[in-house]
C-alpha positions as CSV (number, residue, x, y, z in Angstrom):
1,M,-38.8,27.8,-76.6
2,S,-36.1,29.2,-78.8
3,N,-32.6,28.0,-78.9
4,D,-31.4,31.1,-77.1
5,D,-33.8,30.5,-74.2
6,Q,-32.7,27.0,-74.0
7,K,-29.0,28.0,-73.9
8,R,-29.8,30.6,-71.2
9,R,-31.5,27.8,-69.1
10,R,-28.7,25.4,-69.4
11,L,-26.2,28.2,-68.6
12,A,-28.1,29.0,-65.4
13,L,-28.2,25.3,-64.3
14,R,-24.6,24.9,-65.1
15,L,-23.5,28.0,-63.1
16,A,-25.6,26.7,-60.2
17,Q,-24.0,23.3,-60.2
18,R,-20.5,24.7,-60.3
19,A,-21.2,27.0,-57.5
20,K,-22.3,24.2,-55.5
21,K,-19.1,22.0,-56.2
22,R,-16.8,24.9,-55.4
23,A,-18.7,25.8,-52.2
24,A,-18.4,22.1,-50.9
25,K,-14.8,21.9,-51.9
26,R,-13.7,25.2,-50.3
27,Q,-15.8,25.5,-47.3
28,G,-16.8,21.9,-46.5
29,D,-20.4,21.0,-45.6
30,E,-21.1,24.4,-44.0
31,P,-24.8,24.9,-43.1
32,S,-25.0,28.3,-44.8
33,I,-23.7,26.9,-48.2
34,A,-26.1,24.0,-47.9
35,E,-29.1,26.3,-47.3
36,I,-28.2,28.4,-50.2
37,L,-27.8,25.4,-52.6
38,E,-31.0,23.9,-51.3
39,E,-32.8,27.2,-51.8
40,I,-31.4,27.2,-55.2
41,S,-32.7,23.7,-56.0
42,E,-36.1,24.4,-54.6
43,H,-36.7,27.5,-56.8
44,A,-34.9,26.4,-59.8
45,D,-38.0,26.5,-62.0
46,D,-38.9,29.9,-60.7
47,A,-35.4,31.1,-61.2
48,I,-35.4,29.8,-64.7
49,G,-38.7,31.6,-65.6
50,R,-37.3,34.7,-64.3
51,I,-34.0,34.5,-66.0
52,E,-36.0,34.3,-69.3
53,R,-37.3,37.8,-68.6
54,L,-33.9,39.2,-68.1
55,D,-32.7,41.9,-70.3
56,A,-30.9,40.7,-73.2
57,R,-27.9,42.9,-72.2
58,D,-27.7,41.2,-68.8
59,S,-27.9,37.7,-70.5
60,E,-25.1,38.6,-72.8
61,A,-23.0,39.7,-70.0
62,I,-23.5,36.6,-68.1
63,V,-22.6,34.6,-71.2
64,Q,-19.4,36.6,-71.7
65,E,-18.2,36.5,-68.2
66,A,-18.9,32.7,-67.8
67,P,-15.8,30.5,-68.3
68,T,-15.8,27.9,-71.0
69,S,-13.7,25.4,-69.0
70,E,-13.5,24.3,-65.5
71,A,-9.7,25.0,-65.3
72,D,-10.1,28.6,-66.3
73,V,-12.5,29.5,-63.6
74,E,-11.9,32.5,-61.5
75,P,-13.8,31.8,-58.1
76,P,-14.4,35.4,-57.1
77,T,-15.7,36.4,-60.5
78,V,-18.0,33.4,-60.4
79,E,-19.2,34.1,-56.8
80,V,-19.9,37.7,-57.8
81,Q,-21.7,37.0,-61.0
82,L,-23.7,34.2,-59.4
83,G,-24.5,36.2,-56.4
84,R,-25.7,39.0,-58.4
85,S,-27.9,36.9,-60.6
86,I,-29.4,35.0,-57.7
87,E,-29.8,38.0,-55.5
88,G,-31.6,39.6,-58.4
89,V,-33.9,36.7,-58.7
90,M,-34.1,35.5,-55.0
91,P,-33.5,38.1,-52.3
92,E,-33.5,35.4,-49.6
93,A,-30.3,33.7,-51.2
94,G,-28.4,37.0,-50.9
95,V,-29.2,37.2,-47.3
96,F,-27.9,33.7,-46.8
97,K,-24.7,34.7,-48.6
98,T,-24.3,37.9,-46.5
99,R,-24.8,36.0,-43.3
100,R,-22.2,33.5,-44.3
101,K,-19.7,36.1,-45.2
102,R,-20.0,37.9,-41.8
103,R,-19.8,34.6,-39.9
104,D,-16.8,33.3,-41.7
105,A,-14.9,36.6,-41.7
106,G,-14.0,36.1,-38.1
107,K,-13.6,32.3,-38.2
108,F,-11.4,31.8,-41.2
109,P,-8.4,33.8,-42.4
110,A,-8.3,35.0,-45.9
111,Q,-7.0,32.2,-48.1
112,P,-4.3,32.9,-50.7
113,P,-5.1,32.1,-54.2
114,P,-4.2,28.6,-55.4
115,L,-0.8,28.0,-56.8
116,P,-0.4,26.6,-60.4
117,N,0.4,22.8,-60.5
118,E,4.2,23.3,-61.1
119,A,4.4,25.8,-58.3
120,R,2.5,23.4,-55.9
121,K,4.8,20.5,-56.9
122,E,8.0,22.7,-56.3
123,Q,6.7,23.8,-52.9
124,A,6.0,20.2,-51.8
125,R,9.6,19.2,-52.9
126,Q,11.1,22.0,-50.8
127,D,9.0,21.1,-47.8
128,Q,10.0,17.5,-48.0
129,A,13.7,18.4,-48.4
130,R,13.4,20.5,-45.2
131,Q,11.8,17.7,-43.3
132,D,14.5,15.3,-44.4
133,Q,17.2,17.6,-43.4
134,A,15.7,18.0,-39.9
135,Q,15.3,14.2,-39.4
136,R,19.1,13.7,-40.5
137,S,20.2,16.4,-38.0
138,A,18.2,15.2,-35.1
139,P,20.0,12.8,-32.7
140,T,18.7,9.3,-32.8
141,P,17.5,7.9,-29.5
142,T,20.0,4.9,-29.7
143,E,23.0,7.1,-29.9
144,P,24.1,9.2,-26.8
145,D,25.0,12.8,-27.2
146,P,28.7,13.1,-28.0
147,P,30.8,14.3,-24.9
148,P,33.1,17.3,-24.9
149,A,35.8,17.1,-27.6
150,D,38.6,17.8,-25.1
151,V,38.9,13.9,-24.5
152,T,40.0,13.1,-28.0
153,P,43.6,12.9,-28.9
154,S,43.6,15.5,-31.7
155,V,42.0,18.3,-29.6
156,D,44.1,21.3,-28.7
157,L,44.2,21.7,-24.8
158,R,45.8,25.1,-24.6
159,P,43.5,27.6,-22.8
160,M,42.4,30.1,-25.2
161,E,43.0,33.9,-24.5
162,T,45.2,33.0,-21.6
163,A,48.7,34.2,-21.3
164,P,51.4,31.5,-20.3
165,A,52.5,31.4,-16.7
166,Q,56.1,30.9,-17.8
167,H,58.1,31.0,-21.1
168,W,61.3,29.3,-22.0
169,D,63.7,29.3,-25.1
170,V,64.6,25.8,-25.3
171,S,66.7,26.2,-28.4
172,H,69.7,28.0,-26.9
173,K,69.1,29.4,-23.3
174,T,67.9,26.1,-21.6
175,T,67.0,22.5,-22.2
176,L,63.8,20.5,-22.0
177,R,65.3,18.5,-19.1
178,R,65.7,21.5,-17.0
179,V,62.3,22.8,-17.8
180,L,60.8,19.4,-16.7
181,L,62.8,19.4,-13.6
182,T,61.5,22.9,-12.8
183,L,57.9,21.6,-13.2
184,V,58.5,18.6,-11.1
185,S,58.6,20.7,-8.0
186,R,55.6,22.8,-9.0
187,P,52.2,21.8,-7.4
188,G,48.9,21.8,-9.3
189,T,47.9,20.9,-12.8
190,G,49.3,22.5,-15.9
191,L,49.9,22.3,-19.7
192,L,53.5,22.5,-21.1
193,E,53.4,23.2,-24.8
194,L,56.5,22.6,-26.9
195,R,56.9,24.1,-30.4
196,S,59.2,23.2,-33.3
197,G,58.2,24.8,-36.5
198,R,54.5,24.0,-37.2
199,R,54.5,21.0,-35.0
200,R,53.5,21.1,-31.3
201,A,53.6,18.8,-28.4
202,Q,51.2,19.3,-25.3
203,L,52.0,17.7,-21.9
204,V,49.5,17.5,-19.1
205,I,51.3,17.7,-15.8
206,R,50.0,17.3,-12.4
207,D,52.2,17.4,-9.2
208,G,55.3,16.2,-11.2
209,Q,53.5,13.4,-13.0
210,L,53.0,13.3,-16.7
211,Y,49.4,12.2,-17.5
212,D,49.0,12.9,-21.2
213,L,51.1,13.7,-24.2
214,R,49.7,14.6,-27.5
215,L,51.4,15.6,-30.8
216,L,49.7,18.2,-32.9
217,P,48.9,17.7,-35.7
218,S,48.0,14.3,-34.5
219,S,49.8,11.4,-36.1
220,P,48.2,7.9,-36.3
221,K,51.5,6.4,-36.1
222,R,52.1,7.7,-32.6
223,A,48.7,6.9,-31.4
224,L,48.0,4.6,-28.6
225,L,46.3,1.9,-30.6
226,S,49.2,1.8,-33.1
227,F,51.6,1.6,-30.3
228,M,49.8,-1.4,-28.8
229,V,49.5,-3.0,-32.2
230,R,53.3,-2.8,-32.8
231,G,53.9,-4.1,-29.3
232,G,51.6,-7.2,-29.7
233,K,49.2,-6.0,-27.1
234,L,46.2,-5.6,-29.5
235,S,45.3,-7.1,-32.9
236,P,44.8,-4.8,-35.9
237,E,41.1,-5.9,-36.1
238,A,40.6,-5.1,-32.4
239,A,42.2,-1.6,-32.9
240,E,39.9,-0.9,-35.8
241,E,36.9,-1.8,-33.6
242,V,38.1,0.4,-30.9
243,E,38.7,3.3,-33.2
244,A,35.2,3.0,-34.7
245,F,33.7,2.9,-31.3
246,A,35.7,5.9,-30.0
247,R,34.7,8.0,-33.1
248,Q,31.1,7.1,-32.8
249,H,30.8,8.1,-29.2
250,G,33.3,10.8,-29.3
251,V,35.6,9.5,-26.6
252,S,39.4,8.8,-26.5
253,P,40.7,5.4,-27.6
254,A,42.1,4.8,-24.1
255,K,38.7,5.4,-22.4
256,A,37.0,3.2,-25.1
257,L,39.6,0.4,-24.7
258,L,39.3,0.4,-21.0
259,G,35.4,-0.4,-21.5
260,M,36.3,-3.3,-23.7
261,P,38.1,-5.8,-21.4
262,H,37.4,-8.7,-23.8
263,L,40.0,-6.9,-26.2
264,A,42.6,-6.0,-23.7
265,P,42.7,-6.2,-19.8
266,P,42.7,-2.8,-18.0
267,E,46.0,-3.5,-16.6
268,V,47.5,-4.0,-19.9
269,V,45.9,-0.9,-21.3
270,R,47.4,1.3,-18.4
271,A,50.8,-0.3,-18.8
272,S,50.7,0.5,-22.5
273,I,49.7,4.1,-21.8
274,S,52.6,4.5,-19.5
275,S,55.1,2.9,-21.9
276,R,53.8,5.2,-24.6
277,L,54.3,8.3,-22.4
278,R,57.8,7.3,-21.6
279,Y,58.7,6.7,-25.2
280,L,57.4,9.9,-26.5
281,L,58.9,12.0,-23.7
282,R,62.3,10.5,-24.3
283,R,62.0,11.3,-28.1
284,L,61.1,14.8,-27.1
285,L,64.1,15.0,-24.7
286,D,66.4,14.2,-27.7
287,A,64.6,16.4,-30.3
288,E,65.5,20.0,-31.4
289,L,62.9,22.3,-30.0
290,G,62.2,26.0,-30.2
291,E,60.1,27.4,-27.4
292,A,58.1,26.2,-24.4
293,D,55.1,27.8,-22.7
294,Y,53.5,26.5,-19.4
295,Y,49.8,27.3,-18.8
296,R,47.9,26.6,-15.5
297,L,44.8,24.4,-15.9
298,D,41.9,24.6,-13.4
299,E,40.4,21.3,-14.5
300,V,41.2,18.4,-16.7
301,P,38.8,15.8,-18.2
302,S,39.0,12.6,-16.3
303,S,39.8,10.7,-19.4
304,L,43.2,12.3,-19.4
305,L,44.0,11.1,-15.9
306,I,43.8,7.3,-16.4
307,T,47.5,6.8,-15.4
308,S,50.7,8.7,-15.1
309,V,54.4,8.4,-15.3
310,P,57.0,10.4,-13.1
311,M,58.8,12.9,-15.2
312,V,61.9,12.8,-13.1
313,G,62.2,9.0,-13.5
314,V,62.0,9.5,-17.4
315,V,64.6,12.2,-17.3
316,F,66.8,10.1,-14.9
317,N,66.8,7.1,-17.2
318,Q,67.3,9.2,-20.3
319,M,70.5,10.7,-18.7
320,R,71.7,7.4,-17.4
321,D,71.5,5.9,-20.9
322,A,73.3,9.0,-22.2
323,H,76.2,8.2,-19.7
324,S,76.4,4.5,-20.7
325,G,78.6,3.0,-23.3
326,R,82.4,2.7,-23.5
327,F,82.8,5.5,-25.9
328,S,80.3,7.9,-24.4
329,G,81.7,11.4,-24.3
330,R,79.3,12.5,-21.7
331,R,80.5,9.7,-19.3
332,G,84.0,10.8,-19.7
333,R,83.1,14.4,-18.9
334,T,81.2,13.3,-15.8
335,E,84.2,11.2,-14.5
336,E,86.5,14.1,-14.9
337,K,84.0,16.4,-13.0
338,L,83.6,14.0,-10.0
339,R,87.3,12.9,-9.8
340,G,88.7,14.1,-6.4
341,M,85.3,15.5,-5.3
342,Q,83.3,14.5,-2.3
343,L,80.0,12.9,-3.1
344,E,76.8,12.5,-1.0
345,R,73.1,11.7,-1.6
346,R,71.0,14.8,-1.6
347,T,67.5,14.3,-0.1
348,S,64.8,15.8,-2.2
349,L,61.4,16.7,-0.8
350,M,60.0,17.4,-4.1
351,F,59.8,13.7,-5.2
352,S,60.6,10.3,-4.0
353,F,63.6,8.2,-4.8
354,N,61.1,5.5,-5.7
355,Q,60.2,7.4,-8.9
356,L,63.6,6.7,-10.3
357,G,62.9,3.0,-11.0
358,L,66.1,1.8,-9.4
359,K,66.6,-1.9,-9.0
360,L,67.3,-3.5,-5.6
361,H,71.0,-3.8,-6.1
362,E,71.2,-0.2,-7.6
363,R,69.7,1.1,-4.4
364,Q,72.6,-0.1,-2.5
365,L,74.8,2.7,-4.1
366,V,72.1,5.3,-3.2
367,D,70.9,4.2,0.2
368,R,74.3,3.0,1.7
369,V,77.3,4.1,-0.2
370,L,76.1,7.8,-0.6
371,A,74.5,7.9,2.8
372,K,77.5,10.0,4.1
373,P,80.1,12.1,2.3
374,R,82.8,10.0,0.4
375,L,85.4,10.7,-2.2
376,F,84.6,9.7,-5.7
377,E,87.4,7.0,-5.6
378,K,86.0,5.5,-2.4
379,V,82.4,5.4,-4.0
380,L,83.8,3.5,-6.9
381,E,85.5,1.0,-4.5
382,L,82.3,0.5,-2.4
383,S,79.8,0.4,-5.1
384,P,78.0,-3.0,-5.8
385,L,77.9,-2.0,-9.5
386,P,80.8,-2.0,-12.0
387,S,82.6,1.2,-12.5
388,D,81.0,2.1,-15.7
389,E,77.5,1.6,-14.4
390,T,78.5,3.5,-11.3
391,V,79.6,6.5,-13.2
392,A,76.4,6.4,-15.3
393,L,74.2,6.3,-12.1
394,L,76.1,9.2,-10.5
395,G,75.8,11.2,-13.6
396,A,72.1,10.7,-13.8
397,L,71.7,11.5,-10.1
398,D,73.6,14.6,-10.6
399,A,71.5,15.6,-13.7
400,V,68.3,15.4,-11.7
401,G,69.8,17.2,-8.6
402,L,70.0,14.2,-6.2
403,L,73.8,14.2,-5.9
404,S,75.8,16.7,-3.8
405,V,79.3,17.4,-5.3
406,Q,81.6,19.4,-3.2
407,S,85.3,19.9,-2.9
408,P,86.9,18.2,0.1
409,G,86.8,20.5,3.2
410,L,84.2,22.9,1.8
411,S,80.8,23.3,3.3
412,S,77.9,22.2,1.3
413,L,75.8,25.1,2.5
414,Q,75.0,27.8,0.0
415,S,74.1,31.3,0.8
416,S,70.8,32.7,-0.4
417,S,68.6,35.7,0.2
418,W,65.7,35.5,2.6
419,A,63.2,35.9,-0.2
420,E,64.6,32.8,-2.0
421,E,64.6,30.7,1.3
422,Y,61.0,31.7,2.0
423,K,59.9,30.9,-1.7
424,E,61.6,27.5,-1.4
425,A,60.1,26.7,2.0
426,I,56.5,27.4,0.6
427,A,57.2,25.3,-2.4
428,R,58.4,22.4,-0.3
429,L,55.4,22.7,1.8
430,E,53.0,22.7,-1.2
431,V,54.7,19.7,-2.7
432,M,54.7,17.7,0.4
433,E,51.0,18.4,0.8
434,A,50.3,17.1,-2.7
435,R,52.5,14.0,-2.1
436,M,50.8,13.2,1.2
437,E,47.5,12.9,-0.7
438,R,48.5,10.6,-3.5
439,E,51.6,8.7,-2.2
440,N,51.6,5.7,0.1
441,Y,53.9,5.7,3.2
442,F,56.8,3.9,1.5
443,T,56.9,6.2,-1.4
444,L,56.5,9.2,0.9
445,F,59.5,8.2,2.9
446,G,61.4,7.2,-0.4
447,L,61.8,3.6,0.8
448,H,61.3,0.3,-1.0
449,W,58.4,-1.7,0.3
450,A,60.7,-4.3,1.5
451,T,62.3,-2.0,4.0
452,Y,63.4,-2.6,7.6
453,D,63.6,-0.8,11.0
454,S,66.9,1.0,10.6
455,E,66.0,2.5,7.2
456,V,62.6,3.7,8.5
457,E,64.1,5.3,11.5
458,K,66.8,7.2,9.4
459,R,64.5,8.5,6.8
460,Y,61.9,9.7,9.3
461,T,64.5,11.7,11.1
462,E,65.5,13.4,7.9
463,L,61.8,14.3,7.0
464,R,61.0,15.5,10.5
465,S,64.0,17.8,10.6
466,A,63.2,19.4,7.2
467,F,59.8,20.6,8.5
468,Q,60.7,21.6,12.0
469,T,59.6,25.2,12.6
470,L,63.1,26.1,13.8
471,N,64.6,25.1,10.4
472,Q,62.1,27.3,8.4
473,P,63.0,30.9,7.3
474,L,61.5,33.8,9.3
475,G,58.3,35.3,8.3
476,L,55.9,32.4,8.2
477,N,52.4,33.4,9.0
478,G,49.9,31.5,11.3
479,K,48.3,29.7,8.4
480,E,51.6,28.5,7.1
481,R,52.6,27.2,10.7
482,I,49.5,25.3,10.9
483,R,50.2,23.6,7.6
484,L,53.7,22.7,8.9
485,R,52.1,21.1,12.0
486,A,49.7,19.1,9.7
487,V,52.7,17.7,7.7
488,R,54.6,16.7,10.8
489,K,51.5,15.1,12.1
490,H,51.0,13.1,8.9
491,L,54.7,12.1,9.0
492,A,54.4,11.0,12.6
493,A,51.3,8.8,11.7
494,S,53.3,7.4,8.7
495,Y,56.2,6.5,11.0
496,E,53.9,4.9,13.6
497,V,52.8,2.4,10.9
498,L,56.3,1.8,9.3
499,S,58.3,1.5,12.5
500,E,56.4,-1.5,13.9
501,P,57.2,-4.7,12.1
502,K,53.6,-6.2,12.4
503,K,51.9,-3.0,11.3
504,R,54.4,-2.6,8.4
505,Q,53.7,-6.1,7.2
506,R,50.0,-5.6,7.2
507,Y,50.3,-2.3,5.3
508,R,52.7,-4.0,2.8
509,N,50.4,-6.9,2.2
510,R,47.7,-4.5,1.3
511,L,49.8,-2.7,-1.2
512,V,51.8,-5.5,-2.8
513,S,50.3,-8.7,-4.3
514,A,51.5,-12.1,-3.0
515,A,52.9,-12.9,-6.5
516,A,55.1,-9.8,-6.4
517,R,56.3,-10.6,-2.9
518,R,57.4,-14.1,-3.9
519,R,59.1,-12.8,-7.0
520,T,61.0,-10.1,-5.0
521,A,62.0,-12.7,-2.4
522,G,63.6,-14.9,-5.1
523,Q,65.5,-12.0,-6.4
524,L,66.8,-11.0,-2.9
525,E,67.9,-14.6,-2.2
526,T,69.9,-14.6,-5.4
527,L,71.5,-11.1,-4.8
528,A,72.5,-12.2,-1.3
529,A,74.2,-15.4,-2.4
530,A,76.0,-13.3,-5.1
531,A,77.1,-10.6,-2.7
532,V,78.6,-13.3,-0.2
533,R,80.6,-14.8,-2.9
534,R,82.0,-11.5,-3.8
535,K,82.6,-10.8,0.0
536,M,80.4,-7.7,-0.1
537,Y,79.0,-8.3,3.3
538,H,77.2,-5.0,3.7
539,S,75.3,-5.5,0.5
540,A,74.5,-9.1,1.5
541,L,73.2,-8.0,5.0
542,D,71.0,-5.4,3.3
543,Y,69.5,-8.1,1.0
544,V,69.0,-10.6,3.9
545,Q,67.2,-8.0,6.0
546,R,64.8,-7.3,3.2
547,L,64.3,-10.9,2.5
548,L,63.3,-11.7,6.1
549,E,60.8,-8.8,5.9
550,I,59.1,-10.5,3.0
551,A,59.6,-14.1,4.1
552,P,60.2,-14.3,7.9
553,D,60.3,-18.1,7.7
554,N,63.2,-18.3,5.4
555,S,65.6,-20.5,7.4
556,K,68.5,-19.9,5.1
557,A,68.3,-16.1,5.5
558,A,67.7,-16.5,9.3
559,R,71.0,-18.6,9.6
560,L,73.0,-16.2,7.5
561,L,71.8,-13.0,9.3
562,P,74.1,-13.4,12.5
563,V,77.0,-14.2,10.4
564,L,76.8,-11.1,8.3
565,L,76.1,-9.0,11.4
566,A,79.4,-10.2,12.8
567,R,81.3,-9.5,9.5
568,T,80.0,-6.0,9.2
569,S,80.6,-5.0,12.7
570,V,84.3,-5.6,12.6
571,G,85.0,-2.2,11.0
572,Q,83.0,0.8,10.0
573,W,83.2,1.8,6.4
């Protein structure tokens, strides 16, 4: 056999082996491929013999088309050449291949040509990068989904694409104090936004109560945690722990701190929130502001309703401090305004006197001295407070609309149109309905919880008269009259509890702790003794009556009561 024949034989065997490897690699152990390869092996000798008789031209074509290295193999070309050669030698092998193609055409989609090595590596890197990104963005099972962002202190609560219900120019035409007093008598929930340049302040208000105050852009210095750290209520390490927890779970620091009683008790947290609200609101009352807008809110996140402070109480104390001091120009102007005028306490149905935060001895001026019209000079004479403190208290009462100032001999009645009277009557009704839902009986009547029979009777008479049908403007419809009857029914139920000493005592014990009752009893005993020494018997009688309400077994107060009754019944004042 010549060298050319040997080369042809080796070439045929090599092509058959390569075809077998590629078929196993691409298609797996398919039966049709296996049959083809088996057929090739069985007739190898016969195939070689027939290849020797091939035309030289065909043999050269095979040699030229065959690849010299495995890396440069083109699978389709090899299959065509090998198939043509085998089909020429063994027709049954071509039949097997035709059947395989027909069967695989419907089973397997056409495969794209393989990518070069570098392209395959680049594709793998891109697939791995996409998989890593998907894993990083997916939430872990140990971390809960973040709640809505409206609970965090830095979020803007202003309703988008909503026009304000009311607008004020607080730079010239009005003051923030008047705006707040207007909103005290407005039922429902709303957002008051104050603007001064680029800085803004947002106040969440519900039924005259301030629930949240946020400064935008937010300032860490004015945050709750910083406020508690400066006040010694929280350590810096605990503040960092709370801030990290709040940031991780997407909640407000106040809500996060309430869930960590080991760092600060819940009552301390609520007290700190109230103190911060008072502090920031007083700073705003003294600040120079530009404009104010009020938006109505349909719903508010529960994390903003943890605790509240009465806005009228903050305004009252701010105005009282403004009148204090020997060289206070405001106190001097107030004294000139009240001199020679007739003063009387003005009952407000929009809020309770309890929201002013008056002390027991300060309530003497409001509850007794101003209970009926008196001249300013007579008020100073009967007041249990020094003259400077009395003027400051009267000025603050006048600023919040709780003091009637009239010239002697003139009626305090003011004429107004029917539309204004009707609007005021509906506003009083709505506010009273809101107060009935959230206030206890003492606060609703505007009484201290250590009250007694005569005070309860007097205050119930005032409230019942304010909501009598005959004292309302004309034009009330049937639904509004039904609401009036519901208010009167609630007032009667409250009076039934407060008018009976035993029921009143049980109701008081449910609201006030024993420690608070003991503390107040000690204060009343001290105030009563001081009033007797100063021969202020009416004030002493009031203190003794309150003391006996809290401590009925106090023998000293029981012995002093008839003496004071005799002293005060000598003359009317």
